[in-house]
Every structure is written in C-alpha cells, then in structure tokens.
C-alpha positions as CSV (number, residue, x, y, z in Angstrom):
1,M,79.2,32.0,178.8
2,R,81.2,34.3,176.5
3,Q,83.0,36.0,179.4
4,H,83.9,32.7,181.0
5,S,85.3,31.4,177.7
6,F,87.2,34.6,177.3
7,L,88.8,34.4,180.7
8,F,89.7,30.8,180.2
9,K,91.3,31.5,176.9
10,T,93.1,34.5,178.5
11,S,94.6,32.2,181.1
12,L,95.8,29.8,178.4
13,L,97.3,32.6,176.4
14,A,99.1,33.9,179.4
15,L,100.6,30.5,180.1
16,S,101.8,30.1,176.6
17,I,103.4,33.5,176.6
18,L,105.0,33.1,180.0
19,S,106.5,29.8,178.8
20,A,108.3,31.6,175.9
21,P,112.1,31.5,176.5
22,H,112.7,35.2,175.6
23,V,110.3,38.2,176.1
24,M,111.4,41.6,175.0
25,A,111.8,44.1,177.8
26,D,108.9,46.4,178.6
27,Q,106.6,44.6,176.2
28,P,103.1,43.8,177.4
29,W,104.2,40.4,178.7
30,S,107.7,41.3,179.8
31,Q,108.8,40.7,183.4
32,D,109.4,44.3,184.2
33,R,106.0,45.5,183.0
34,Q,104.3,47.4,185.8
35,W,101.0,47.6,184.1
36,L,99.8,45.5,181.2
37,L,98.7,48.7,179.2
38,G,102.0,50.5,180.0
39,D,102.6,53.8,181.7
40,W,100.9,55.9,179.0
41,N,104.1,57.4,177.7
42,G,105.2,58.4,181.1
43,Q,101.9,60.2,181.9
44,R,100.8,57.5,184.4
45,Q,103.8,57.9,186.6
46,Q,103.6,61.7,186.3
47,L,100.0,61.5,187.4
48,E,100.9,59.4,190.5
49,Q,103.6,62.0,191.4
50,D,100.9,64.7,191.1
51,G,98.5,62.7,193.4
52,Y,96.3,60.8,191.0
53,K,96.6,57.0,191.0
54,F,94.4,54.9,188.7
55,T,93.9,51.2,188.9
56,A,92.2,48.6,186.8
57,S,92.4,44.8,187.3
58,I,90.7,41.5,186.5
59,M,90.8,38.6,188.9
60,S,89.8,35.2,187.6
61,Q,89.5,32.0,189.6
62,G,88.8,28.7,188.0
63,A,88.2,25.4,189.7
64,T,87.5,21.8,188.7
65,N,86.4,18.9,190.9
66,L,88.9,16.0,190.7
67,E,87.2,13.6,193.2
68,G,84.4,13.5,195.8
69,G,81.8,16.0,196.7
70,Y,78.0,15.6,196.4
71,N,78.1,15.4,192.6
72,E,81.2,13.7,191.3
73,N,80.5,14.6,187.7
74,N,83.6,16.6,186.7
75,T,83.1,20.2,185.5
76,F,85.0,23.4,185.4
77,K,83.6,26.6,186.9
78,N,85.1,30.1,186.7
79,A,84.4,33.2,188.7
80,A,85.8,36.7,188.0
81,Q,85.9,40.3,189.2
82,L,86.6,43.5,187.4
83,A,87.9,46.3,189.6
84,L,88.3,50.0,188.5
85,G,89.7,52.4,191.0
86,A,91.2,55.8,191.6
87,N,93.1,57.2,194.6
88,F,93.7,60.9,195.2
89,D,96.4,62.3,197.4
90,L,94.7,65.5,198.4
91,D,97.8,66.9,200.1
92,K,99.4,67.1,196.6
93,I,96.3,68.0,194.8
94,A,94.7,70.6,197.1
95,G,97.1,71.1,200.0
96,W,95.0,69.1,202.4
97,K,97.6,67.7,204.8
98,D,97.5,63.9,205.4
99,T,94.3,63.5,203.4
100,T,93.4,60.9,200.8
101,A,90.2,59.9,198.9
102,N,89.4,56.7,197.1
103,I,86.8,55.3,194.7
104,L,86.4,51.7,193.6
105,I,83.8,50.2,191.3
106,T,83.6,46.4,190.9
107,K,81.7,43.8,188.8
108,R,81.6,40.1,189.6
109,D,80.5,37.3,187.4
110,G,80.8,33.6,186.9
111,N,79.8,30.5,188.9
112,A,81.0,28.6,192.0
113,L,82.1,25.0,191.9
114,T,81.2,24.5,195.6
115,L,77.6,25.4,194.9
116,E,77.2,23.3,191.8
117,R,79.2,20.2,192.7
118,L,80.7,20.0,196.2
119,K,77.9,20.6,198.7
120,D,74.5,19.0,199.2
121,P,72.1,21.5,197.4
122,R,69.8,21.4,200.4
123,S,72.5,22.8,202.7
124,S,73.5,26.3,203.3
125,A,77.1,26.9,202.1
126,L,80.0,27.3,204.5
127,G,83.2,27.5,202.5
128,N,84.0,28.2,198.8
129,T,86.9,27.0,196.7
130,Q,86.7,30.4,194.8
131,E,86.8,33.3,197.2
132,I,86.1,35.8,194.4
133,Y,82.6,34.4,194.0
134,G,79.6,35.9,195.8
135,R,77.5,39.0,196.6
136,G,75.8,39.0,193.2
137,K,76.7,39.5,189.5
138,I,76.1,43.2,189.6
139,W,78.1,46.4,189.3
140,R,78.8,47.9,192.7
141,L,80.2,51.2,194.2
142,T,82.5,49.3,196.5
143,Q,84.5,52.3,197.9
144,A,83.9,56.1,198.0
145,W,85.6,57.4,201.1
146,I,87.9,60.2,202.4
147,K,90.5,59.8,205.1
148,T,92.3,62.5,207.0
149,G,95.0,62.7,209.7
150,F,95.4,64.8,212.8
151,V,98.1,65.3,215.4
152,D,101.0,64.4,213.1
153,N,98.8,61.8,211.5
154,T,98.7,59.7,214.7
155,V,94.9,60.1,214.6
156,Q,93.1,59.1,211.4
157,F,89.5,59.6,210.6
158,K,87.8,57.9,207.7
159,I,84.2,58.3,206.4
160,G,82.2,57.3,203.4
161,R,81.3,54.0,201.6
162,M,83.6,51.1,202.4
163,G,83.9,47.5,203.4
164,M,84.5,46.6,207.0
165,S,87.6,44.4,206.6
166,E,89.5,47.3,205.0
167,D,90.1,48.6,208.5
168,F,89.0,45.8,211.0
169,N,89.7,42.1,211.0
170,G,91.9,42.4,208.0
171,S,94.4,39.7,207.0
172,Q,96.7,38.6,204.3
173,C,95.2,36.8,201.2
174,E,97.7,34.4,199.6
175,F,95.1,31.7,198.7
176,Q,92.1,31.0,196.5
177,N,90.0,29.2,199.2
178,L,87.5,31.6,200.8
179,L,88.4,31.0,204.5
180,L,92.1,31.2,203.8
181,C,91.8,34.6,202.1
182,G,91.5,37.9,204.1
183,G,89.3,38.6,207.1
184,Q,87.0,35.9,208.4
185,L,84.0,37.7,209.9
186,G,82.3,38.2,206.6
187,K,82.4,34.4,206.0
188,S,80.4,33.6,209.1
189,I,78.3,36.7,209.9
190,G,77.7,38.0,206.4
191,S,74.3,39.5,207.4
192,I,76.0,42.3,209.4
193,W,79.6,42.2,208.4
194,Y,80.3,43.2,204.7
195,N,83.6,42.7,202.9
196,L,84.6,43.7,199.4
197,P,82.8,44.0,197.0
198,V,80.0,45.3,199.2
199,G,80.2,49.0,200.2
200,L,78.3,50.6,203.0
201,W,78.1,53.8,204.9
202,G,80.5,53.9,207.8
203,A,83.1,55.9,209.7
204,N,86.1,55.0,211.8
205,V,88.8,56.5,213.9
206,K,92.2,55.0,214.6
207,Y,94.6,56.4,217.2
208,Q,98.3,55.4,217.2
209,F,99.0,56.1,220.9
210,A,102.5,54.5,220.8
211,P,104.9,53.6,218.0
212,E,103.8,50.0,218.1
213,W,100.1,50.3,219.3
214,T,97.0,51.5,217.5
215,L,93.4,51.5,218.8
216,G,90.5,51.7,216.3
217,V,86.7,52.0,216.6
218,G,84.1,52.2,213.8
219,V,80.4,52.6,213.2
220,Y,78.8,50.9,210.1
221,E,75.2,50.7,209.0
222,V,73.4,47.3,208.9
223,N,71.3,47.7,205.8
224,P,70.0,44.6,203.9
225,D,69.7,46.6,200.7
226,N,73.5,46.6,200.5
227,V,73.6,42.8,199.9
228,K,70.7,42.3,197.6
229,T,71.8,40.3,194.5
230,D,68.6,39.9,192.4
231,K,68.4,41.5,188.9
232,D,66.7,44.6,190.3
233,S,69.5,45.2,192.9
234,D,71.2,48.6,192.7
235,G,74.9,48.3,193.7
236,F,75.0,52.2,193.6
237,N,72.1,52.7,196.0
238,L,73.2,55.3,198.6
239,D,70.1,55.8,200.6
240,M,69.6,54.6,204.2
241,D,65.9,53.9,204.1
242,H,66.0,50.4,205.4
243,V,68.8,50.5,207.9
244,K,68.2,48.0,210.7
245,G,70.9,49.2,213.2
246,A,74.7,49.6,213.4
247,T,77.7,47.4,213.7
248,I,80.4,48.8,216.1
249,P,83.8,47.2,215.9
250,V,86.7,47.9,218.3
251,E,90.2,46.6,217.6
252,L,93.6,46.9,219.3
253,A,96.7,46.4,217.0
254,W,100.3,45.7,218.0
255,K,103.1,45.9,215.5
256,P,106.3,44.7,217.2
257,K,109.7,43.5,216.0
258,L,110.3,40.8,218.5
259,A,113.8,39.5,219.3
260,V,112.6,35.9,219.3
261,F,112.0,36.4,215.6
262,N,115.3,38.2,215.0
263,G,113.6,41.6,215.0
264,L,111.3,40.7,212.0
265,A,108.0,42.5,211.6
266,G,104.8,41.1,213.0
267,E,101.2,42.3,213.6
268,Y,98.8,41.1,216.3
269,K,95.2,42.3,216.6
270,V,92.4,41.5,219.0
271,G,88.9,42.9,218.4
272,A,85.2,42.7,219.2
273,L,82.0,43.9,217.6
274,Y,78.5,44.7,218.9
275,S,75.6,45.0,216.5
276,T,72.4,46.8,217.5
277,A,70.3,45.2,214.8
278,E,67.7,42.6,215.8
279,A,68.8,39.0,215.2
280,N,66.8,35.8,215.1
281,D,67.7,33.0,217.6
282,I,69.5,30.2,215.8
283,A,67.6,27.4,217.5
284,I,64.3,28.8,218.9
285,A,61.7,29.8,216.3
286,D,60.1,33.3,216.7
287,K,62.7,34.3,219.4
288,V,64.4,37.6,218.5
289,H,67.5,39.1,220.2
290,D,68.1,42.8,220.3
291,S,71.8,42.5,219.4
292,K,74.6,40.2,218.5
293,H,78.4,40.1,219.1
294,S,81.6,38.5,217.9
295,F,85.3,38.4,218.9
296,W,88.4,37.9,216.8
297,L,92.2,37.4,216.8
298,N,94.5,38.1,213.9
299,A,98.2,37.4,214.0
300,Q,100.8,37.6,211.3
301,Q,104.6,37.2,211.7
302,Q,107.6,37.0,209.5
303,L,109.7,34.0,210.7
304,T,112.7,34.2,208.5
305,Q,114.4,36.6,206.1
306,K,116.3,35.6,202.9
307,A,119.2,37.4,201.4
308,D,118.8,40.6,203.4
309,D,115.5,41.3,201.6
310,P,112.6,41.9,204.1
311,K,110.1,40.9,201.5
312,R,111.5,37.4,201.2
313,G,111.3,34.6,203.7
314,L,108.8,32.5,205.7
315,F,105.6,34.1,206.9
316,V,102.8,32.7,209.1
317,S,99.3,33.9,210.0
318,F,96.7,32.7,212.4
319,N,93.2,34.0,212.5
320,A,90.2,33.0,214.7
321,V,86.7,34.2,215.2
322,V,84.2,33.4,217.9
323,N,80.6,34.3,217.3
324,D,77.5,34.8,219.4
325,K,76.1,31.3,220.1
326,D,72.5,32.6,220.3
327,T,72.3,34.1,216.9
328,T,75.0,32.6,214.6
329,A,75.0,29.3,212.7
330,V,78.8,29.2,212.5
331,Q,80.1,29.2,216.1
332,S,83.7,29.8,215.2
333,T,86.3,29.8,212.4
334,Q,90.1,29.1,212.7
335,Q,92.8,29.5,210.1
336,L,96.5,28.8,210.0
337,A,98.6,29.7,206.9
338,L,102.3,29.6,205.9
339,W,103.9,31.0,202.8
340,Y,107.5,31.3,201.7
341,K,108.2,34.2,199.4
342,G,111.3,34.3,197.2
343,A,112.6,30.7,197.8
344,L,114.3,30.8,194.4
345,D,116.8,33.6,193.7
346,S,115.7,33.5,190.1
347,R,112.1,34.1,191.2
348,P,112.2,36.5,194.2
349,N,108.6,37.5,194.0
350,D,107.1,34.0,193.7
351,S,105.8,32.2,196.8
352,I,104.7,28.8,198.0
353,G,101.6,28.7,200.3
354,F,100.0,26.1,202.5
355,G,96.9,26.8,204.6
356,I,94.3,25.0,206.7
357,A,91.0,26.5,207.9
358,N,88.0,25.2,209.7
359,Y,84.3,26.2,210.1
360,L,82.7,24.9,213.3
361,V,78.9,24.9,213.2
362,N,77.0,25.9,216.3
363,D,75.7,22.9,218.3
364,R,72.4,24.6,218.8
365,Y,72.0,25.0,215.1
366,K,72.9,21.4,214.5
367,D,70.4,20.2,217.2
368,R,67.6,22.2,215.5
369,Q,68.3,20.5,212.2
370,I,68.2,17.1,213.9
371,A,64.9,18.0,215.6
372,T,63.4,19.3,212.3
373,N,64.2,16.0,210.6
374,S,62.8,14.0,213.5
375,S,59.5,15.9,213.2
376,R,59.4,14.9,209.6
377,G,60.1,11.2,210.3
378,Y,63.8,11.1,209.4
379,D,66.3,9.4,211.8
380,R,69.2,9.2,209.3
381,Y,70.6,10.9,206.2
382,D,68.2,10.7,203.2
383,A,69.9,11.6,199.9
384,L,66.6,11.9,198.0
385,A,64.0,13.5,200.2
386,A,63.4,17.1,199.2
387,D,62.3,18.1,202.7
388,Y,65.2,16.5,204.5
389,V,67.6,19.0,206.1
390,P,71.3,17.8,206.0
391,V,72.8,18.1,209.4
392,Q,75.8,20.4,209.4
393,R,78.8,20.0,211.7
394,D,82.2,21.3,210.7
395,E,84.1,21.8,207.4
396,L,87.8,21.7,207.0
397,N,89.6,23.4,204.1
398,I,93.2,22.8,203.0
399,E,95.1,24.5,200.1
400,L,98.6,24.1,198.7
401,N,99.6,26.6,196.0
402,Y,102.3,28.2,194.0
403,T,102.1,31.9,193.2
404,Y,103.9,32.7,189.9
405,Q,104.4,36.4,189.8
406,W,105.5,36.8,186.2
407,S,105.6,40.6,186.5
408,P,103.9,43.3,188.6
409,A,101.1,43.2,186.0
410,V,100.5,39.4,185.8
411,M,100.0,36.8,188.5
412,L,99.1,33.1,188.2
413,R,98.3,30.8,191.2
414,P,97.7,27.1,190.5
415,N,96.4,25.4,193.6
416,L,95.2,22.1,195.0
417,Q,92.4,22.1,197.6
418,Y,91.0,19.4,199.9
419,I,87.6,19.9,201.5
420,H,86.6,17.6,204.4
421,Q,82.8,17.4,204.9
422,P,81.6,20.0,202.3
423,A,79.1,22.3,204.0
424,G,79.7,20.4,207.2
425,V,77.7,17.3,206.1
426,K,79.6,14.2,207.0
427,E,77.6,12.0,204.6
428,V,79.0,14.0,201.6
429,D,82.3,12.6,200.3
430,D,85.5,14.7,200.9
431,A,86.5,16.6,197.8
432,W,89.7,17.3,195.9
433,V,89.7,20.4,193.7
434,A,92.3,21.8,191.3
435,G,92.2,25.6,190.9
436,L,93.9,28.4,189.0
437,S,93.8,32.1,190.1
438,M,94.9,34.8,187.6
439,R,95.2,38.5,188.2
440,V,96.0,41.1,185.6
441,N,96.7,44.7,186.4
442,F,96.0,47.0,183.5
C-alpha cells in the first residue's frame, strides 16, 4: 500500500512540476535532463564512452473504471515495475570485436484493475488494461546474456538468460493496454512463450544475408519454474531441473524503404514456432499432444515524415498471431495501431496514439465450456453460481492516448480505454477505463 501511495503521489508531483511555466535548465525536472539523477558530474557519459552503460527506471501504470465491467464500483489500481540494468560494450572494454553483454534485474508490484473489476472472477483473463502487471510480485533476473558478431557482424549469436520477444515477435509499445504493447505471443501462449520480465535460458542466431533481409532461429527452454509467482518463487533460479522441452522460433525480417511510402523505413516479419513440450488438448480431457505451434506476422511502417525529421510523422503497425487449435484457448490475436509523433513543433517528442486489438477464443474451448455448464444443469449465464463457467468468445480492446515526453528522463501517458466483452464474456458489460502511465529514467 505504501508503494502504491508513493507512486500515485509521485505522479501528482510530476504533473504539478511539469505545469510550472519556467524550469531551470538541467535541473532534475528540466526538459533537457537526460537522467533524473543527472550525469554524475560527467562520469556517466564518460563511462558510456568507455563501454559501460547503466540504466535504472520505474514504470507506473494506474487505471480506474469509469463505467461497465463485472463490478461497477469505481476504484483505482496501480501496477509498477522497477528495472535496473547494465550494458557492456566488450569491444571497448576488452577488445572483443562486435560483442556486447547485458544484465537486467526487475521487480514488479501492484494490482490489476482488469482482475478486480472488469472481468467475471470465474473467467480466465484475456486482456489487461495495465500491461506492466503480471508474472508475480518478485525480483527477477530478467536478462543475463552475451551477443557476438561474425563475418562483418552479418551473423550474430546470442546466448544466456533472456525473454523471447527481445529477438522474435517483437513490436513497438506505444500503449498501456496489454495487447497493444509489444509482441503478442506471450499474451496468448504464455505457458511456453515468455516475455519480459521473465528470463529463461536460450540461444539464437541471426543472419543478415542481404542488406534488407535477416533470418533468425532460436532455441529456448520450456521450464515452468521460470513463471512461478508464489511467495517461495525464486526469480534468480538458474537450474534446468524441470525443463519440459524446447520452443524453437524461426523468423524472416524485411526492412525496406518502399517508394510507395516515399522511401520511409518499414519492417515486416513473418515467423513460426514449434514447441517440443507436451500440451493438453483444449477440448478433450486427458488427451495430450506431443507438441504445439504458432504463426505470426509483424508489420510496422512510417507513413509520413514531418519537417525533414525521420523521427516525426505518422506510423502504423499491424500484428497478428494464429495459434495451434488443438492446444490453445486463444485461437488468434490481431492488432492495428497508429501513432503520430511530433505533431506540434513545440513538442517534437510527444505523440498521439490510437489502437485496436482483439482476442479470438478457440471455438473448441468455447464448446467445452458450454458442455461443462450443460452437464451441471446450466443452459444460460448464471451470475451467482460458483460452479458456473462463463463462456468466453472474443474480447476487443481500444485505446486512445497522448504521450507527453517532458524530457528524456520523464514520460507521462494519459489514456482512455474501451473493452468490449471483458474476458470474452458477452454477459459482462463493456467497460470504459481511464489510465495514466508514467516512466522515470534515473
């Protein structure tokens, strides 16, 4: 409770300071401040030049229900993440050409509005209005890897502890809503695909075989110990005693500058994964499959450019995932997002974002829920019966936001979200949510 109160008060303090008409240059809240704690009398920049880059940040995401949802009693919930990292340029430090190493430690805390107000508590969650929530309120060793390049750095090999979407199915995150932020696989097959803050043993190779084309392949452990969240969980556990198999992703990436978009940069990726871990059938009890698979498409394109600045203009992204129908409750996800960065000359780093995303529940999973209820004597939705299983269909998420980049050190993102059929249950009222993301780089 103290941490949540602190984060909320910090947000209010930031808003009051940012509204001040004049802020002295290079003060903690000035607009040219690279880090909130400064550059350590020049030592921080010197360390980066020598190959040592240190990062520390807090991300806070608050949300309140305005209308709708399973429980319409208004409340405010906040989720947060502390991240502490270091990157080492081993070429500068030790003369190892094209080699870097990275370590990242994270701690999440807080509560989710979706779980406590929006969805029927008898349903499994699909979306979340606060993407920073999840994977337990524990300290984790999220990254500990080394990457090196060969053949003029056209071949890159990476090994260690990492999240999968660092290198596969990655996408832009300009939103607070879960499905609109980053790669989508971890939102629908989280039992075998682990995103930040979870780290796992893995390795991958990427080969840039042409200026615009890269092919990547990886191997990652499927280990349930990595996603344990109870009080006895160890986010620094490095053993592989309970590995159930391996997830093997393959991805082809194309980075063109197409004439139809006036030569502006884009990135298009197609990929697939195969998991060797056993998986339960989603509809037939006691049936076990010896593998599972998924496919994905990621596309991002800059559509316009403003004032000859390649960082300003209109951007669009489209992401889709199709999962194994035999073993996965979420059959597919789709996401379309637009954001305009630097619309105002006075605020070149601010952006306006609008996104829409959908979870589509597997018909086989839905039919099993219906059959379960029929066996218990229910032929319609029962809001009170503890043993009734809410039937899940699809969930639609929409977000409109404004990203206020006060400085490189401070970001605020007020947003408005609309959730159609929370957790895919049509009997639950559609919900309106107001949110505020805040990130501070120390």
